[in-house]
C-alpha positions in Angstrom: -14.0 5.3 -39.1 -12.1 8.2 -37.6 -8.1 9.1 -38.5 -6.7 9.3 -35.2 -3.0 11.1 -34.7 -1.3 10.2 -31.3 1.2 12.9 -29.9 2.9 11.0 -27.0 6.1 12.9 -25.7 7.3 10.1 -23.3 6.7 6.7 -25.5 8.0 4.3 -23.1 6.5 1.9 -20.4 2.3 2.0 -19.6 2.4 4.9 -22.3 3.5 2.9 -25.4 1.7 0.0 -24.2 -1.2 2.1 -23.6 -0.9 3.4 -27.5 0.1 0.1 -28.9 -2.5 -1.8 -27.6 -5.1 0.5 -28.5 -3.4 0.8 -31.9 -4.1 -3.2 -32.4 -7.6 -3.3 -31.2 -9.2 0.3 -32.7 -11.6 -0.1 -35.2 -10.5 3.8 -36.1 -7.0 4.4 -37.9 -4.3 5.3 -35.9 -1.0 7.1 -36.5 1.9 7.7 -34.5 3.8 10.7 -33.5 6.2 9.9 -30.8 9.6 10.7 -28.6 11.5 8.5 -26.5 10.8 7.8 -22.7 13.6 10.1 -21.4 14.1 13.2 -19.4 10.2 13.5 -18.3 10.6 17.3 -17.2 12.4 18.1 -20.6 9.7 16.4 -22.4 6.7 18.0 -20.7 8.3 21.7 -21.0 9.7 21.3 -25.0 7.5 18.6 -26.6 4.9 21.0 -27.8 7.9 22.9 -29.7 9.3 19.9 -31.1 5.4 18.3 -32.0 4.6 21.5 -33.8 7.5 21.3 -36.2 6.8 17.7 -36.7 2.6 18.9 -37.6 3.8 21.1 -40.0 5.3 18.5 -42.1 3.0 15.8 -41.1 1.6 14.7 -44.8 -1.5 12.3 -43.7 -4.7 13.8 -42.7 -6.5 13.1 -39.4 -9.5 14.2 -37.6 -8.2 13.4 -34.2 -5.5 14.4 -31.8 -5.1 12.1 -29.0 -2.6 13.3 -26.6 -1.0 12.2 -22.9 -0.3 14.4 -19.7 3.0 15.0 -20.7 2.3 17.0 -23.4 1.1 20.7 -22.9 -1.6 20.9 -25.4 -2.6 24.5 -25.1 0.9 25.5 -25.9 0.6 23.4 -28.8 -2.8 24.3 -29.9 -1.7 27.9 -29.7 1.5 27.3 -32.1 -0.1 25.5 -34.2 -3.5 27.9 -35.6 -3.2 26.0 -39.2 -4.8 23.0 -37.6 -8.4 22.5 -39.4 -11.1 24.0 -37.2 -12.5 20.4 -37.6 -9.8 18.9 -35.5 -11.2 17.6 -32.2 -8.7 16.6 -29.2 -8.9 13.9 -26.6 -6.6 13.8 -23.7 -5.3 10.8 -21.6 -4.3 11.1 -18.2 -2.0 7.9 -17.2 -0.9 10.5 -14.2 -0.6 13.9 -13.3 1.8 16.5 -11.6 -0.6 17.9 -9.0 -0.9 14.7 -7.1 2.0 12.7 -7.9 3.7 11.9 -4.7 7.3 13.7 -4.3 10.1 13.3 -1.5 8.7 16.5 -0.1 6.0 19.1 -1.0 8.6 21.7 -1.5 10.5 19.8 -4.3 6.7 19.7 -6.4 7.0 22.3 -9.6 3.3 23.7 -9.8 4.3 25.1 -13.5 3.6 20.9 -14.3 0.3 20.9 -12.6 -1.0 24.1 -14.4 0.4 22.4 -17.8 -1.8 19.4 -17.0 -4.8 21.8 -16.1 -4.4 24.3 -19.1 -3.8 20.4 -21.0 -7.4 20.1 -19.9 -8.8 23.4 -20.7 -7.1 22.9 -24.1 -8.7 19.4 -24.8 -12.2 18.4 -26.1 -12.5 15.6 -23.7 -10.3 14.5 -20.8 -10.0 10.8 -19.8 -8.9 9.7 -16.9 -7.8 5.9 -16.0 -10.0 5.6 -13.1 -12.2 7.5 -10.7 -9.7 8.2 -7.7 -7.4 9.8 -10.4 -10.1 12.0 -11.6 -11.5 13.5 -8.4 -8.5 13.7 -6.5 -6.8 15.2 -10.0 -10.0 17.8 -9.5 -9.6 18.5 -5.7 -5.7 19.3 -6.2 -6.6 21.7 -9.3 -9.0 23.4 -6.9 -6.5 23.9 -4.4 -3.9 24.9 -6.5 -6.2 27.6 -7.8 -7.4 28.6 -5.0 -4.3 29.3 -3.6 -3.6 32.3 -6.5 -3.4 35.8 -4.8 -6.0 37.6 -7.1 -7.7 36.8 -10.4 -8.6 33.2 -9.6 -10.2 31.6 -12.6 -13.2 30.5 -10.9 -14.7 28.3 -13.7 -11.7 26.1 -14.6 -12.4 23.0 -12.4 -16.1 22.7 -13.2 -15.0 23.0 -17.1 -12.6 20.1 -17.1 -15.3 18.2 -14.8 -17.9 18.7 -17.2 -15.3 17.5 -20.3 -13.8 14.3 -18.0 -14.7 10.7 -18.0 -13.3 8.0 -16.6 -11.7 4.7 -19.2 -9.6 2.3 -17.9 -6.2 0.9 -19.0 -6.2 -1.9 -21.6 -4.3 -4.3 -20.3 -2.6 -7.3 -22.5 -4.7 -10.3 -20.9 -4.1 -12.6 -23.8 -0.3 -12.8 -23.1 -0.9 -14.3 -19.9 -3.8 -17.0 -21.4 -0.9 -17.9 -23.9 1.2 -18.9 -21.6 -1.1 -21.1 -19.0 0.1 -24.1 -20.5 3.6 -23.2 -20.1 3.2 -22.5 -16.6 4.0 -24.8 -13.5 1.7 -26.2 -11.4 1.4 -24.1 -8.1 2.4 -26.4 -5.2 4.3 -25.9 -2.0 4.8 -22.6 0.4 2.7 -19.8 -1.1 4.6 -17.7 -3.7 4.2 -14.0 -2.9 4.5 -11.6 -5.8 5.3 -8.1 -5.4 5.5 -6.6 -8.9 5.8 -2.7 -9.2 8.1 0.1 -10.2 11.2 0.1 -8.0 10.9 3.6 -6.7 9.8 5.2 -3.2 6.1 5.9 -4.0 5.7 2.1 -4.2 6.1 2.0 -0.7 8.7 -1.2 -0.9 9.7 -0.8 2.8 6.8 -1.7 4.3 6.5 -4.9 2.1 10.0 -5.9 2.7 9.2 -4.9 6.5 6.4 -7.3 7.0 8.1 -9.9 5.0 11.0 -10.1 7.5 8.7 -10.1 10.4 6.9 -13.4 8.7 10.3 -15.0 8.1 11.5 -13.8 11.9 7.7 -15.5 13.3 8.4 -19.1 10.9 6.1 -18.9 8.2 7.2 -20.2 5.2 6.5 -18.8 1.8 8.3 -18.1 -1.2 9.0 -14.5 -2.7 9.1 -13.0 -6.0 10.1 -9.5 -6.7 10.1 -7.7 -10.2 9.3 -4.6 -12.0 10.6 -1.8 -14.0 14.3 -0.3 -12.2 15.8 3.0 -13.1 19.3 3.8 -13.0 19.0 4.0 -9.1 17.0 1.8 -6.8 16.1 2.6 -3.3 18.3 1.2 -0.9 15.6 -1.1 0.4 15.7 -3.6 -2.5 19.4 -4.8 -2.0 18.8 -4.8 1.9 15.7 -7.2 1.2 17.5 -9.5 -1.0 20.2 -10.2 1.7 17.8 -10.5 4.8 15.1 -12.3 2.6 17.3 -14.9 0.4 16.2 -18.3 1.8 13.0 -17.3 0.6 13.6 -15.9 -2.7 12.5 -17.4 -6.0 12.7 -14.6 -8.1 14.3 -11.1 -7.4 15.0 -8.8 -10.1 13.2 -7.5 -13.3 12.2 -10.3 -16.1 13.1 -9.1 -19.3 10.7 -11.2 -21.4 7.2 -10.8 -21.6 6.4 -14.7 -21.8 8.6 -15.3 -18.9 6.9 -12.6 -16.9 3.3 -13.5 -17.6 4.6 -17.3 -16.6 5.6 -15.7 -13.3 2.3 -14.6 -12.5 0.8 -17.4 -13.5 3.1 -19.5 -10.6 2.6 -16.9 -7.9 -0.2 -17.1 -5.5 -0.2 -13.7 -3.9 0.2 -10.2 -5.5 0.8 -7.3 -2.8 0.8 -3.8 -3.0 2.0 -1.2 -0.5 1.9 1.7 -2.6 1.7 5.3 -1.5 0.7 6.2 -5.3 -1.4 4.4 -7.9 -3.7 6.1 -10.6 -4.7 2.7 -12.0 -2.7 -0.3 -11.4 -2.1 -2.6 -14.4 0.4 -5.0 -12.8 -2.1 -5.8 -10.3 -4.4 -6.5 -12.8 -2.4 -8.3 -14.5 -1.3 -10.8 -11.6 -5.0 -10.8 -10.5 -6.2 -12.2 -14.0 -3.1 -14.9 -13.8 -4.8 -16.3 -10.6 -3.1 -14.4 -7.9 -5.1 -13.4 -4.6 -4.7 -9.5 -4.3 -3.8 -8.1 -0.9 -4.3 -4.7 -1.7 -4.6 -0.9 0.6 -7.8 0.3 1.0 -7.6 3.3 -0.7 -6.1 4.8 -4.2 -7.7 2.9 -7.4 -7.7 -0.4 -5.6 -11.0 -0.7 -4.6 -12.0 0.5 -8.0 -10.1 -3.0 -9.5 -12.4 -5.4 -7.6 -16.3 -6.1 -6.8 -17.3 -4.7 -3.7 -18.1 -8.4 -2.5 -14.4 -8.9 -2.7 -13.2 -5.9 -0.5 -13.6 -7.8 2.5 -11.3 -10.5 1.4 -8.6 -8.4 -0.4 -8.5 -5.3 0.7 -6.4 -4.0 4.5 -6.4 -1.0 6.6 -2.8 -0.2 7.4 0.3 -1.9 8.3 -1.3 -4.4 10.9 -4.1 -4.9 8.6 -1.5 -6.2 5.7 0.7 -8.5 8.0 -2.6 -9.9 9.3 -4.2 -10.3 5.8 -0.8 -12.2 4.9 -1.0 -14.7 8.0 -4.5 -15.5 7.2 -3.5 -16.8 3.8 -0.1 -18.3 4.8 -2.1 -20.3 7.2 -4.5 -21.6 4.7 -2.3 -21.9 1.4 -5.3 -24.4 0.1 -8.0 -21.7 0.4 -5.7 -19.1 -1.1 -5.3 -21.8 -4.2 -8.8 -22.3 -4.4 -9.8 -18.3 -5.1 -9.5 -17.5 -8.7 -10.6 -13.8 -9.5 -9.7 -13.5 -13.2 -13.4 -13.3 -14.4 -13.2 -10.0 -11.8 -10.8 -8.0 -13.5 -11.4 -9.4 -17.2 -13.4 -6.3 -17.8 -10.0 -4.6 -18.3 -8.7 -6.4 -21.4 -8.1 -4.4 -24.7 -11.1 -6.5 -26.1 -13.7 -4.5 -23.8 -11.7 -1.0 -23.3 -10.8 -0.4 -27.0 -14.5 -0.4 -28.0 -15.0 2.3 -24.8 -12.1 4.6 -26.4 -13.3 3.9 -29.8 -16.7 5.3 -28.7 -15.1 8.5 -27.0 -13.4 9.4 -30.5 -16.8 8.7 -32.3 -18.3 11.2 -29.5 -16.1 14.2 -29.7 -15.9 13.7 -33.8 -20.0 13.8 -33.9 -19.6 16.9 -31.1 -17.4 18.7 -33.5 -19.6 18.0 -36.4 -22.8 19.3 -34.4 -21.0 22.8 -33.7 -20.7 23.2 -37.1 -16.6 22.5 -37.8 -17.1 19.3 -40.4 
């Protein structure tokens, strides 16, 4: 059994759920050193300084450092030569700052992208939560380094590629199973669910535009809109609340995990119009609960479902989205008869935790073989 110390500068949301879920399921001993989920730019710039001080007084021994993409691992390692030489490092990338959408490319701070690159080069193993994420990151890193006027590091991307592999995010599917007896049976018009962060990169404008068209054309449906909200949400949400008021079943963040799982179980279709998705936890949860997915044929979404389901569940462009929704709204009994829970069960923690544990074992063994153990 390895002793793992997880360093998380942004302990909230999916980052917190990932560490908490893994800690509960791992066969290894996992300690946490965390910082609250606030001011992500300051976390990326300053977390290494704070965690360096914390490591100096940390008393419990560890064999592995498990870090997220918000940590400048290269800076931390440069300041912490006192770490035992046998200490191995694993970086898990939930997202990255080279391909994360920004309102304008002129707004992108490439220093954060360089931090992600040097973190990869400082780690013994780099884990991405999907093939799409890994491949898009490697392509963007190659493009950024290629823009350097001279002294271009020719082997950096190839080095990262050799160290990288894909390990999906673990999802708390057992929570959904626990709520099945309490959920109401699905009946009446289909409930269309949109359960993503209320931010510009999730493409809510297109979703609401299509739903307003369907309402105007007389299609009967119910609408459930939920997801993580921040201090300010795009104006389209309030406009949609007014325009779609006759159809709304739920609109707003659901506080309790049990209530959220029941909402999933009582919905029929889950829709995404995202411009950015590195994995898709909310979609996996909804599909496992019995929702039929209506997803764009891009980003990480094709990886979530077997190829045999792509023709049913993936769409191309706005017209494809509307056509797919019309198809299910006109045949609600077929939508309710299609259950794809088994197709996403592999993302449950009981399957993902052993994959992460194997990575920990591999990097530990590699360190020992290198003569550090």
